[in-house]
A tleap script that builds the chain and sets N, CA, C and O, in Angstrom:
source leaprc.protein.ff14SB
mol = sequence {
  NGLN VAL GLN LEU VAL GLU SER GLY GLY GLY
  LEU VAL GLN ALA GLY ASP SER LEU ARG LEU
  SER CYS ALA ALA SER GLY ARG THR PHE SER
  ASN TYR GLY VAL VAL GLY TRP PHE ARG GLN
  ALA PRO GLY LYS GLU ARG GLU PHE VAL ALA
  ALA VAL ALA TRP SER ASN GLY LEU THR SER
  TYR ALA LEU SER VAL LYS GLY ARG PHE THR
  THR SER ARG ASP ASN ALA LYS ASN THR VAL
  TYR LEU GLN MET ASP SER LEU LYS PRO GLU
  ASP THR ALA VAL TYR TYR CYS ALA ALA ALA
  SER ARG TRP THR ASP VAL LYS LYS GLU SER
  GLY TYR ALA PHE TRP GLY GLN GLY THR GLN
  VAL THR VAL SER CSER
}
set mol.1.N position { -43.172 51.188 -59.022 }
set mol.1.CA position { -43.338 50.173 -58.008 }
set mol.1.C position { -42.375 50.413 -56.857 }
set mol.1.O position { -41.395 51.144 -56.995 }
set mol.2.N position { -42.662 49.793 -55.728 }
set mol.2.CA position { -41.803 49.907 -54.558 }
set mol.2.C position { -41.284 48.519 -54.214 }
set mol.2.O position { -42.011 47.528 -54.299 }
set mol.3.N position { -40.026 48.466 -53.829 }
set mol.3.CA position { -39.443 47.215 -53.345 }
set mol.3.C position { -39.303 47.314 -51.836 }
set mol.3.O position { -38.832 48.321 -51.309 }
set mol.4.N position { -39.717 46.261 -51.147 }
set mol.4.CA position { -39.690 46.235 -49.694 }
set mol.4.C position { -38.710 45.171 -49.220 }
set mol.4.O position { -38.695 44.053 -49.736 }
set mol.5.N position { -37.892 45.526 -48.235 }
set mol.5.CA position { -36.920 44.579 -47.694 }
set mol.5.C position { -37.031 44.579 -46.179 }
set mol.5.O position { -36.829 45.604 -45.528 }
set mol.6.N position { -37.360 43.394 -45.616 }
set mol.6.CA position { -37.435 43.255 -44.168 }
set mol.6.C position { -36.078 42.802 -43.633 }
set mol.6.O position { -35.310 42.135 -44.326 }
set mol.7.N position { -35.806 43.173 -42.407 }
set mol.7.CA position { -34.605 42.710 -41.716 }
set mol.7.C position { -34.855 42.717 -40.224 }
set mol.7.O position { -35.828 43.299 -39.746 }
set mol.8.N position { -33.965 42.061 -39.490 }
set mol.8.CA position { -34.053 42.084 -38.041 }
set mol.8.C position { -34.547 40.810 -37.398 }
set mol.8.O position { -34.584 40.702 -36.173 }
set mol.9.N position { -34.928 39.844 -38.217 }
set mol.9.CA position { -35.398 38.588 -37.646 }
set mol.9.C position { -34.264 37.801 -37.010 }
set mol.9.O position { -33.091 38.139 -37.169 }
set mol.10.N position { -34.632 36.739 -36.283 }
set mol.10.CA position { -33.617 35.914 -35.648 }
set mol.10.C position { -34.216 34.930 -34.683 }
set mol.10.O position { -35.431 34.742 -34.624 }
set mol.11.N position { -33.334 34.303 -33.922 }
set mol.11.CA position { -33.728 33.321 -32.909 }
set mol.11.C position { -33.552 33.941 -31.537 }
set mol.11.O position { -32.460 34.386 -31.183 }
set mol.12.N position { -34.631 33.969 -30.761 }
set mol.12.CA position { -34.596 34.534 -29.419 }
set mol.12.C position { -35.329 33.594 -28.469 }
set mol.12.O position { -35.975 32.633 -28.889 }
set mol.13.N position { -35.212 33.896 -27.182 }
set mol.13.CA position { -35.932 33.124 -26.181 }
set mol.13.C position { -37.235 33.821 -25.793 }
set mol.13.O position { -37.394 35.026 -25.989 }
set mol.14.N position { -38.134 33.062 -25.257 }
set mol.14.CA position { -39.394 33.633 -24.795 }
set mol.14.C position { -39.113 34.760 -23.804 }
set mol.14.O position { -38.270 34.631 -22.917 }
set mol.15.N position { -39.835 35.868 -23.974 }
set mol.15.CA position { -39.656 37.025 -23.127 }
set mol.15.C position { -38.707 38.069 -23.695 }
set mol.15.O position { -38.677 39.205 -23.223 }
set mol.16.N position { -37.933 37.691 -24.703 }
set mol.16.CA position { -36.989 38.617 -25.333 }
set mol.16.C position { -37.706 39.574 -26.278 }
set mol.16.O position { -38.915 39.486 -26.492 }
set mol.17.N position { -36.921 40.488 -26.833 }
set mol.17.CA position { -37.439 41.476 -27.781 }
set mol.17.C position { -36.668 41.407 -29.094 }
set mol.17.O position { -35.511 40.990 -29.134 }
set mol.18.N position { -37.333 41.823 -30.158 }
set mol.18.CA position { -36.727 41.985 -31.471 }
set mol.18.C position { -37.333 43.202 -32.135 }
set mol.18.O position { -38.482 43.556 -31.870 }
set mol.19.N position { -36.566 43.840 -32.995 }
set mol.19.CA position { -37.119 44.920 -33.801 }
set mol.19.C position { -36.903 44.600 -35.267 }
set mol.19.O position { -35.772 44.438 -35.728 }
set mol.20.N position { -38.003 44.511 -35.985 }
set mol.20.CA position { -37.947 44.300 -37.428 }
set mol.20.C position { -37.986 45.642 -38.139 }
set mol.20.O position { -38.610 46.596 -37.676 }
set mol.21.N position { -37.303 45.690 -39.275 }
set mol.21.CA position { -37.315 46.887 -40.103 }
set mol.21.C position { -37.850 46.542 -41.483 }
set mol.21.O position { -37.672 45.424 -41.968 }
set mol.22.N position { -38.495 47.492 -42.099 }
set mol.22.CA position { -38.990 47.352 -43.464 }
set mol.22.C position { -38.564 48.605 -44.210 }
set mol.22.O position { -39.082 49.693 -43.964 }
set mol.23.N position { -37.621 48.443 -45.116 }
set mol.23.CA position { -37.103 49.561 -45.880 }
set mol.23.C position { -37.665 49.532 -47.292 }
set mol.23.O position { -37.821 48.467 -47.889 }
set mol.24.N position { -37.964 50.699 -47.815 }
set mol.24.CA position { -38.532 50.812 -49.155 }
set mol.24.C position { -37.511 51.401 -50.117 }
set mol.24.O position { -36.737 52.290 -49.759 }
set mol.25.N position { -37.522 50.900 -51.324 }
set mol.25.CA position { -36.704 51.477 -52.385 }
set mol.25.C position { -37.520 51.514 -53.663 }
set mol.25.O position { -38.522 50.812 -53.793 }
set mol.26.N position { -37.090 52.325 -54.589 }
set mol.26.CA position { -37.830 52.492 -55.831 }
set mol.26.C position { -38.813 53.645 -55.725 }
set mol.26.O position { -38.795 54.575 -56.531 }
set mol.27.N position { -39.657 53.568 -54.731 }
set mol.27.CA position { -40.569 54.655 -54.407 }
set mol.27.C position { -40.587 54.793 -52.896 }
set mol.27.O position { -40.184 53.873 -52.184 }
set mol.28.N position { -41.043 55.914 -52.407 }
set mol.28.CA position { -41.093 56.116 -50.970 }
set mol.28.C position { -42.444 55.688 -50.420 }
set mol.28.O position { -43.429 55.588 -51.151 }
set mol.29.N position { -42.469 55.440 -49.123 }
set mol.29.CA position { -43.726 55.064 -48.487 }
set mol.29.C position { -44.761 56.167 -48.575 }
set mol.29.O position { -45.956 55.901 -48.446 }
set mol.30.N position { -44.327 57.405 -48.793 }
set mol.30.CA position { -45.287 58.502 -48.902 }
set mol.30.C position { -46.182 58.345 -50.128 }
set mol.30.O position { -47.247 58.957 -50.210 }
set mol.31.N position { -45.740 57.517 -51.085 }
set mol.31.CA position { -46.578 57.239 -52.253 }
set mol.31.C position { -47.697 56.252 -51.927 }
set mol.31.O position { -48.617 56.055 -52.721 }
set mol.32.N position { -47.604 55.633 -50.746 }
set mol.32.CA position { -48.611 54.672 -50.323 }
set mol.32.C position { -49.167 55.108 -48.974 }
set mol.32.O position { -48.481 55.797 -48.219 }
set mol.33.N position { -50.360 54.730 -48.669 }
set mol.33.CA position { -50.989 55.212 -47.449 }
set mol.33.C position { -50.680 54.395 -46.216 }
set mol.33.O position { -50.668 54.911 -45.098 }
set mol.34.N position { -50.427 53.102 -46.432 }
set mol.34.CA position { -50.388 52.180 -45.301 }
set mol.34.C position { -49.219 51.210 -45.464 }
set mol.34.O position { -48.929 50.746 -46.567 }
set mol.35.N position { -48.561 50.915 -44.356 }
set mol.35.CA position { -47.587 49.832 -44.328 }
set mol.35.C position { -48.043 48.834 -43.272 }
set mol.35.O position { -48.241 49.187 -42.110 }
set mol.36.N position { -48.205 47.597 -43.689 }
set mol.36.CA position { -48.698 46.570 -42.782 }
set mol.36.C position { -47.662 45.490 -42.530 }
set mol.36.O position { -46.719 45.296 -43.297 }
set mol.37.N position { -47.880 44.793 -41.415 }
set mol.37.CA position { -47.062 43.631 -41.068 }
set mol.37.C position { -47.981 42.418 -40.978 }
set mol.37.O position { -49.044 42.460 -40.357 }
set mol.38.N position { -47.544 41.348 -41.609 }
set mol.38.CA position { -48.250 40.077 -41.548 }
set mol.38.C position { -47.248 38.994 -41.143 }
set mol.38.O position { -46.037 39.203 -41.215 }
set mol.39.N position { -47.751 37.854 -40.722 }
set mol.39.CA position { -46.869 36.744 -40.402 }
set mol.39.C position { -47.518 35.431 -40.806 }
set mol.39.O position { -48.740 35.303 -40.870 }
set mol.40.N position { -46.643 34.451 -41.077 }
set mol.40.CA position { -47.130 33.130 -41.447 }
set mol.40.C position { -46.309 32.076 -40.727 }
set mol.40.O position { -45.102 31.952 -40.931 }
set mol.41.N position { -46.989 31.326 -39.887 }
set mol.41.CA position { -46.365 30.227 -39.157 }
set mol.41.C position { -46.469 28.955 -39.987 }
set mol.41.O position { -47.338 28.855 -40.854 }
set mol.42.N position { -45.598 27.983 -39.736 }
set mol.42.CA position { -45.648 26.727 -40.501 }
set mol.42.C position { -47.012 26.059 -40.414 }
set mol.42.O position { -47.550 25.859 -39.325 }
set mol.43.N position { -47.559 25.719 -41.561 }
set mol.43.CA position { -48.839 25.043 -41.610 }
set mol.43.C position { -50.046 25.923 -41.380 }
set mol.43.O position { -51.170 25.426 -41.305 }
set mol.44.N position { -49.834 27.221 -41.266 }
set mol.44.CA position { -50.949 28.143 -41.008 }
set mol.44.C position { -51.040 29.191 -42.112 }
set mol.44.O position { -50.093 29.406 -42.868 }
set mol.45.N position { -52.184 29.827 -42.185 }
set mol.45.CA position { -52.368 30.904 -43.158 }
set mol.45.C position { -51.676 32.177 -42.656 }
set mol.45.O position { -51.445 32.364 -41.462 }
set mol.46.N position { -51.362 33.031 -43.613 }
set mol.46.CA position { -50.757 34.305 -43.242 }
set mol.46.C position { -51.810 35.162 -42.526 }
set mol.46.O position { -52.976 35.190 -42.920 }
set mol.47.N position { -51.379 35.855 -41.472 }
set mol.47.CA position { -52.321 36.641 -40.677 }
set mol.47.C position { -51.782 38.052 -40.446 }
set mol.47.O position { -50.577 38.302 -40.449 }
set mol.48.N position { -52.722 38.946 -40.250 }
set mol.48.CA position { -52.408 40.341 -39.968 }
set mol.48.C position { -51.791 40.472 -38.593 }
set mol.48.O position { -52.205 39.803 -37.646 }
set mol.49.N position { -50.781 41.353 -38.490 }
set mol.49.CA position { -50.138 41.630 -37.214 }
set mol.49.C position { -50.344 43.087 -36.803 }
set mol.49.O position { -50.841 43.366 -35.713 }
set mol.50.N position { -49.963 44.002 -37.673 }
set mol.50.CA position { -50.034 45.423 -37.336 }
set mol.50.C position { -49.969 46.243 -38.617 }
set mol.50.O position { -49.589 45.741 -39.675 }
set mol.51.N position { -50.347 47.516 -38.504 }
set mol.51.CA position { -50.258 48.426 -39.642 }
set mol.51.C position { -50.118 49.852 -39.131 }
set mol.51.O position { -50.557 50.185 -38.030 }
set mol.52.N position { -49.505 50.671 -39.948 }
set mol.52.CA position { -49.335 52.086 -39.613 }
set mol.52.C position { -49.656 52.924 -40.852 }
set mol.52.O position { -49.254 52.594 -41.967 }
set mol.53.N position { -50.386 54.009 -40.627 }
set mol.53.CA position { -50.678 54.950 -41.704 }
set mol.53.C position { -49.506 55.903 -41.841 }
set mol.53.O position { -49.084 56.526 -40.867 }
set mol.54.N position { -48.986 56.012 -43.049 }
set mol.54.CA position { -47.754 56.771 -43.226 }
set mol.54.C position { -47.945 58.262 -42.925 }
set mol.54.O position { -47.028 58.899 -42.405 }
set mol.55.N position { -49.084 58.817 -43.230 }
set mol.55.CA position { -49.266 60.267 -43.115 }
set mol.55.C position { -49.393 60.742 -41.676 }
set mol.55.O position { -48.836 61.777 -41.311 }
set mol.56.N position { -50.134 59.980 -40.846 }
set mol.56.CA position { -50.403 60.484 -39.505 }
set mol.56.C position { -50.013 59.529 -38.377 }
set mol.56.O position { -50.207 59.841 -37.202 }
set mol.57.N position { -49.463 58.368 -38.735 }
set mol.57.CA position { -49.004 57.451 -37.706 }
set mol.57.C position { -50.085 56.627 -37.051 }
set mol.57.O position { -49.814 55.920 -36.080 }
set mol.58.N position { -51.300 56.699 -37.553 }
set mol.58.CA position { -52.375 55.871 -37.003 }
set mol.58.C position { -51.986 54.400 -37.093 }
set mol.58.O position { -51.427 53.960 -38.098 }
set mol.59.N position { -52.283 53.640 -36.039 }
set mol.59.CA position { -51.881 52.240 -36.006 }
set mol.59.C position { -53.068 51.316 -35.744 }
set mol.59.O position { -54.110 51.728 -35.234 }
set mol.60.N position { -52.869 50.061 -36.111 }
set mol.60.CA position { -53.853 49.019 -35.862 }
set mol.60.C position { -53.080 47.745 -35.540 }
set mol.60.O position { -52.031 47.475 -36.126 }
set mol.61.N position { -53.621 46.956 -34.585 }
set mol.61.CA position { -52.927 45.754 -34.161 }
set mol.61.C position { -53.888 44.581 -34.064 }
set mol.61.O position { -55.075 44.750 -33.786 }
set mol.62.N position { -53.353 43.388 -34.300 }
set mol.62.CA position { -54.102 42.184 -34.016 }
set mol.62.C position { -54.206 42.021 -32.503 }
set mol.62.O position { -53.310 42.433 -31.765 }
set mol.63.N position { -55.284 41.427 -32.052 }
set mol.63.CA position { -55.487 41.259 -30.615 }
set mol.63.C position { -54.371 40.433 -29.983 }
set mol.63.O position { -54.010 40.650 -28.827 }
set mol.64.N position { -53.834 39.498 -30.737 }
set mol.64.CA position { -52.812 38.598 -30.201 }
set mol.64.C position { -51.492 39.303 -29.885 }
set mol.64.O position { -50.679 38.780 -29.122 }
set mol.65.N position { -51.275 40.481 -30.462 }
set mol.65.CA position { -50.006 41.184 -30.245 }
set mol.65.C position { -50.192 42.540 -29.574 }
set mol.65.O position { -49.214 43.191 -29.207 }
set mol.66.N position { -51.429 42.962 -29.416 }
set mol.66.CA position { -51.685 44.289 -28.859 }
set mol.66.C position { -51.113 44.384 -27.454 }
set mol.66.O position { -51.337 43.507 -26.620 }
set mol.67.N position { -50.374 45.456 -27.202 }
set mol.67.CA position { -49.732 45.626 -25.904 }
set mol.67.C position { -48.321 45.083 -25.861 }
set mol.67.O position { -47.558 45.415 -24.954 }
set mol.68.N position { -47.956 44.246 -26.833 }
set mol.68.CA position { -46.600 43.684 -26.881 }
set mol.68.C position { -45.812 44.192 -28.083 }
set mol.68.O position { -44.596 44.365 -28.000 }
set mol.69.N position { -46.493 44.431 -29.193 }
set mol.69.CA position { -45.843 44.885 -30.415 }
set mol.69.C position { -46.195 46.344 -30.673 }
set mol.69.O position { -47.294 46.800 -30.356 }
set mol.70.N position { -45.236 47.070 -31.259 }
set mol.70.CA position { -45.454 48.466 -31.627 }
set mol.70.C position { -44.876 48.708 -33.005 }
set mol.70.O position { -43.716 48.390 -33.269 }
set mol.71.N position { -45.689 49.273 -33.883 }
set mol.71.CA position { -45.187 49.627 -35.201 }
set mol.71.C position { -45.071 51.140 -35.309 }
set mol.71.O position { -45.896 51.879 -34.772 }
set mol.72.N position { -44.043 51.590 -36.007 }
set mol.72.CA position { -43.800 53.026 -36.142 }
set mol.72.C position { -43.106 53.277 -37.467 }
set mol.72.O position { -42.647 52.344 -38.126 }
set mol.73.N position { -43.031 54.545 -37.855 }
set mol.73.CA position { -42.359 54.860 -39.116 }
set mol.73.C position { -41.377 55.993 -38.915 }
set mol.73.O position { -41.549 56.856 -38.055 }
set mol.74.N position { -40.332 55.960 -39.745 }
set mol.74.CA position { -39.318 57.014 -39.771 }
set mol.74.C position { -39.363 57.604 -41.170 }
set mol.74.O position { -38.857 57.016 -42.126 }
set mol.75.N position { -39.973 58.773 -41.274 }
set mol.75.CA position { -40.151 59.386 -42.584 }
set mol.75.C position { -38.815 59.657 -43.266 }
set mol.75.O position { -38.668 59.443 -44.470 }
set mol.76.N position { -37.849 60.128 -42.494 }
set mol.76.CA position { -36.561 60.502 -43.076 }
set mol.76.C position { -35.822 59.296 -43.645 }
set mol.76.O position { -35.118 59.406 -44.649 }
set mol.77.N position { -35.987 58.139 -42.991 }
set mol.77.CA position { -35.296 56.939 -43.440 }
set mol.77.C position { -36.146 56.074 -44.355 }
set mol.77.O position { -35.691 55.046 -44.857 }
set mol.78.N position { -37.393 56.504 -44.568 }
set mol.78.CA position { -38.293 55.729 -45.419 }
set mol.78.C position { -38.365 54.279 -44.952 }
set mol.78.O position { -38.297 53.341 -45.746 }
set mol.79.N position { -38.502 54.131 -43.649 }
set mol.79.CA position { -38.460 52.814 -43.017 }
set mol.79.C position { -39.579 52.696 -41.992 }
set mol.79.O position { -39.926 53.660 -41.311 }
set mol.80.N position { -40.132 51.498 -41.899 }
set mol.80.CA position { -41.140 51.183 -40.895 }
set mol.80.C position { -40.569 50.108 -39.981 }
set mol.80.O position { -39.836 49.224 -40.425 }
set mol.81.N position { -40.911 50.193 -38.709 }
set mol.81.CA position { -40.384 49.264 -37.712 }
set mol.81.C position { -41.511 48.491 -37.040 }
set mol.81.O position { -42.643 48.965 -36.941 }
set mol.82.N position { -41.178 47.302 -36.586 }
set mol.82.CA position { -42.075 46.527 -35.744 }
set mol.82.C position { -41.276 46.113 -34.517 }
set mol.82.O position { -40.451 45.201 -34.582 }
set mol.83.N position { -41.522 46.785 -33.403 }
set mol.83.CA position { -40.884 46.456 -32.144 }
set mol.83.C position { -41.697 45.357 -31.473 }
set mol.83.O position { -42.883 45.531 -31.196 }
set mol.84.N position { -41.054 44.233 -31.217 }
set mol.84.CA position { -41.747 43.088 -30.640 }
set mol.84.C position { -41.159 42.792 -29.263 }
set mol.84.O position { -39.996 42.405 -29.152 }
set mol.85.N position { -41.948 42.972 -28.235 }
set mol.85.CA position { -41.533 42.721 -26.859 }
set mol.85.C position { -42.291 41.531 -26.285 }
set mol.85.O position { -43.326 41.120 -26.809 }
set mol.86.N position { -41.757 40.992 -25.207 }
set mol.86.CA position { -42.394 39.861 -24.519 }
set mol.86.C position { -42.764 38.769 -25.506 }
set mol.86.O position { -43.894 38.279 -25.512 }
set mol.87.N position { -41.826 38.399 -26.321 }
set mol.87.CA position { -42.098 37.417 -27.362 }
set mol.87.C position { -42.451 36.058 -26.779 }
set mol.87.O position { -41.936 35.650 -25.738 }
set mol.88.N position { -43.343 35.371 -27.479 }
set mol.88.CA position { -43.809 34.056 -27.075 }
set mol.88.C position { -43.487 33.047 -28.184 }
set mol.88.O position { -43.322 33.433 -29.340 }
set mol.89.N position { -43.399 31.766 -27.840 }
set mol.89.CA position { -43.149 30.758 -28.884 }
set mol.89.C position { -44.175 30.813 -30.013 }
set mol.89.O position { -43.843 30.533 -31.165 }
set mol.90.N position { -45.408 31.169 -29.696 }
set mol.90.CA position { -46.439 31.240 -30.732 }
set mol.90.C position { -46.268 32.427 -31.666 }
set mol.90.O position { -47.014 32.557 -32.637 }
set mol.91.N position { -45.301 33.297 -31.394 }
set mol.91.CA position { -44.982 34.383 -32.324 }
set mol.91.C position { -44.032 33.909 -33.425 }
set mol.91.O position { -43.748 34.657 -34.360 }
set mol.92.N position { -43.543 32.678 -33.321 }
set mol.92.CA position { -42.653 32.133 -34.333 }
set mol.92.C position { -43.341 32.098 -35.684 }
set mol.92.O position { -44.416 31.517 -35.825 }
set mol.93.N position { -42.712 32.730 -36.691 }
set mol.93.CA position { -43.302 32.823 -38.015 }
set mol.93.C position { -42.342 33.561 -38.938 }
set mol.93.O position { -41.336 34.120 -38.501 }
set mol.94.N position { -42.673 33.549 -40.210 }
set mol.94.CA position { -42.024 34.457 -41.163 }
set mol.94.C position { -42.846 35.742 -41.173 }
set mol.94.O position { -44.062 35.713 -41.361 }
set mol.95.N position { -42.179 36.847 -40.972 }
set mol.95.CA position { -42.853 38.148 -40.896 }
set mol.95.C position { -42.630 38.914 -42.201 }
set mol.95.O position { -41.511 38.999 -42.707 }
set mol.96.N position { -43.716 39.467 -42.728 }
set mol.96.CA position { -43.695 40.200 -43.985 }
set mol.96.C position { -44.188 41.629 -43.762 }
set mol.96.O position { -45.095 41.861 -42.963 }
set mol.97.N position { -43.591 42.576 -44.468 }
set mol.97.CA position { -44.189 43.900 -44.534 }
set mol.97.C position { -44.792 44.074 -45.933 }
set mol.97.O position { -44.380 43.430 -46.897 }
set mol.98.N position { -45.765 44.953 -46.004 }
set mol.98.CA position { -46.485 45.158 -47.249 }
set mol.98.C position { -46.978 46.599 -47.329 }
set mol.98.O position { -47.164 47.261 -46.308 }
set mol.99.N position { -47.185 47.069 -48.538 }
set mol.99.CA position { -47.622 48.453 -48.752 }
set mol.99.C position { -48.991 48.475 -49.409 }
set mol.99.O position { -49.277 47.701 -50.323 }
set mol.100.N position { -49.825 49.375 -48.925 }
set mol.100.CA position { -51.172 49.531 -49.465 }
set mol.100.C position { -51.470 51.011 -49.664 }
set mol.100.O position { -50.792 51.883 -49.120 }
set mol.101.N position { -52.493 51.262 -50.452 }
set mol.101.CA position { -52.830 52.653 -50.756 }
set mol.101.C position { -53.874 53.237 -49.826 }
set mol.101.O position { -53.951 54.454 -49.657 }
set mol.102.N position { -54.675 52.375 -49.224 }
set mol.102.CA position { -55.771 52.889 -48.415 }
set mol.102.C position { -55.842 52.185 -47.065 }
set mol.102.O position { -55.414 51.040 -46.919 }
set mol.103.N position { -56.386 52.884 -46.097 }
set mol.103.CA position { -56.539 52.321 -44.754 }
set mol.103.C position { -57.706 51.333 -44.688 }
set mol.103.O position { -57.761 50.488 -43.795 }
set mol.104.N position { -58.610 51.442 -45.612 }
set mol.104.CA position { -59.771 50.544 -45.641 }
set mol.104.C position { -59.303 49.090 -45.728 }
set mol.104.O position { -58.393 48.773 -46.494 }
set mol.105.N position { -59.923 48.213 -44.947 }
set mol.105.CA position { -59.577 46.787 -44.960 }
set mol.105.C position { -58.093 46.574 -44.694 }
set mol.105.O position { -57.459 45.730 -45.326 }
set mol.106.N position { -57.546 47.334 -43.767 }
set mol.106.CA position { -56.115 47.291 -43.496 }
set mol.106.C position { -55.680 45.908 -43.016 }
set mol.106.O position { -54.511 45.551 -43.158 }
set mol.107.N position { -56.593 45.131 -42.457 }
set mol.107.CA position { -56.233 43.825 -41.923 }
set mol.107.C position { -56.296 42.707 -42.962 }
set mol.107.O position { -55.999 41.556 -42.642 }
set mol.108.N position { -56.671 43.019 -44.178 }
set mol.108.CA position { -56.816 42.002 -45.223 }
set mol.108.C position { -55.632 42.024 -46.190 }
set mol.108.O position { -55.191 43.085 -46.633 }
set mol.109.N position { -55.129 40.831 -46.505 }
set mol.109.CA position { -54.019 40.733 -47.453 }
set mol.109.C position { -54.351 41.371 -48.791 }
set mol.109.O position { -53.493 41.979 -49.431 }
set mol.110.N position { -55.589 41.229 -49.203 }
set mol.110.CA position { -55.990 41.704 -50.526 }
set mol.110.C position { -55.845 43.205 -50.687 }
set mol.110.O position { -55.847 43.710 -51.809 }
set mol.111.N position { -55.719 43.927 -49.578 }
set mol.111.CA position { -55.582 45.368 -49.661 }
set mol.111.C position { -54.179 45.845 -49.970 }
set mol.111.O position { -53.954 47.030 -50.217 }
set mol.112.N position { -53.219 44.901 -49.957 }
set mol.112.CA position { -51.817 45.260 -50.103 }
set mol.112.C position { -51.294 44.825 -51.471 }
set mol.112.O position { -51.473 43.678 -51.881 }
set mol.113.N position { -50.647 45.759 -52.169 }
set mol.113.CA position { -50.184 45.489 -53.528 }
set mol.113.C position { -48.735 45.019 -53.583 }
set mol.113.O position { -48.351 44.298 -54.504 }
set mol.114.N position { -47.939 45.418 -52.616 }
set mol.114.CA position { -46.507 45.106 -52.666 }
set mol.114.C position { -46.072 44.457 -51.366 }
set mol.114.O position { -46.484 44.863 -50.279 }
set mol.115.N position { -45.224 43.430 -51.500 }
set mol.115.CA position { -44.799 42.638 -50.348 }
set mol.115.C position { -43.288 42.469 -50.333 }
set mol.115.O position { -42.646 42.414 -51.381 }
set mol.116.N position { -42.732 42.386 -49.132 }
set mol.116.CA position { -41.342 42.028 -48.988 }
set mol.116.C position { -41.168 40.519 -49.038 }
set mol.116.O position { -42.134 39.772 -49.189 }
set mol.117.N position { -39.926 40.087 -48.910 }
set mol.117.CA position { -39.608 38.661 -49.032 }
set mol.117.C position { -39.779 37.909 -47.708 }
set mol.117.O position { -39.810 36.679 -47.686 }
set mol.118.N position { -39.888 38.646 -46.625 }
set mol.118.CA position { -40.090 38.025 -45.320 }
set mol.118.C position { -38.804 37.832 -44.548 }
set mol.118.O position { -37.725 37.707 -45.126 }
set mol.119.N position { -38.935 37.808 -43.226 }
set mol.119.CA position { -37.810 37.549 -42.343 }
set mol.119.C position { -38.277 36.591 -41.245 }
set mol.119.O position { -39.366 36.750 -40.696 }
set mol.120.N position { -37.448 35.601 -40.933 }
set mol.120.CA position { -37.830 34.570 -39.987 }
set mol.120.C position { -37.623 35.029 -38.550 }
set mol.120.O position { -36.567 35.554 -38.194 }
set mol.121.N position { -38.636 34.825 -37.744 }
set mol.121.CA position { -38.553 35.059 -36.303 }
set mol.121.C position { -38.854 33.732 -35.609 }
set mol.121.O position { -39.909 33.135 -35.824 }
set mol.122.N position { -37.935 33.285 -34.789 }
set mol.122.CA position { -38.107 32.034 -34.052 }
set mol.122.C position { -37.949 32.321 -32.567 }
set mol.122.O position { -36.936 32.871 -32.134 }
set mol.123.N position { -38.957 31.944 -31.793 }
set mol.123.CA position { -38.944 32.173 -30.351 }
set mol.123.C position { -38.940 30.816 -29.658 }
set mol.123.O position { -39.880 30.034 -29.799 }
set mol.124.N position { -37.882 30.545 -28.914 }
set mol.124.CA position { -37.786 29.274 -28.212 }
set mol.124.C position { -38.330 29.407 -26.798 }
set mol.124.O position { -38.294 30.480 -26.198 }
set mol.125.N position { -38.836 28.289 -26.279 }
set mol.125.CA position { -39.437 28.320 -24.939 }
set mol.125.C position { -38.413 28.038 -23.859 }
set mol.125.O position { -38.751 28.026 -22.676 }
savepdb mol mol.pdb
quit
């Protein structure tokens, strides 16, 4: 199994940037095909944010973050990043990273077997 740990969350103002990290231990991300980012705001269901294919760097984004968020991976550090720019109050949520084996249904929670504990991102207006 792989253990995932997110970091980098915090309180920022609208328009600011944050970079989240997702580090893997136990097994490397190369054992899995996909690393995804999801978020859950208070009173709302968890939703897909972004994903990156570990082998070739292929990415996918939710429409709500496309052009503002960028996900990338560092093979040497076994870490995936979510760079969040031009943050908005509606981006406030707990952000989770997750690992999956296949790119198919990358936007669905059910495709991911392992999840981190989440990191809080709060954007004030």
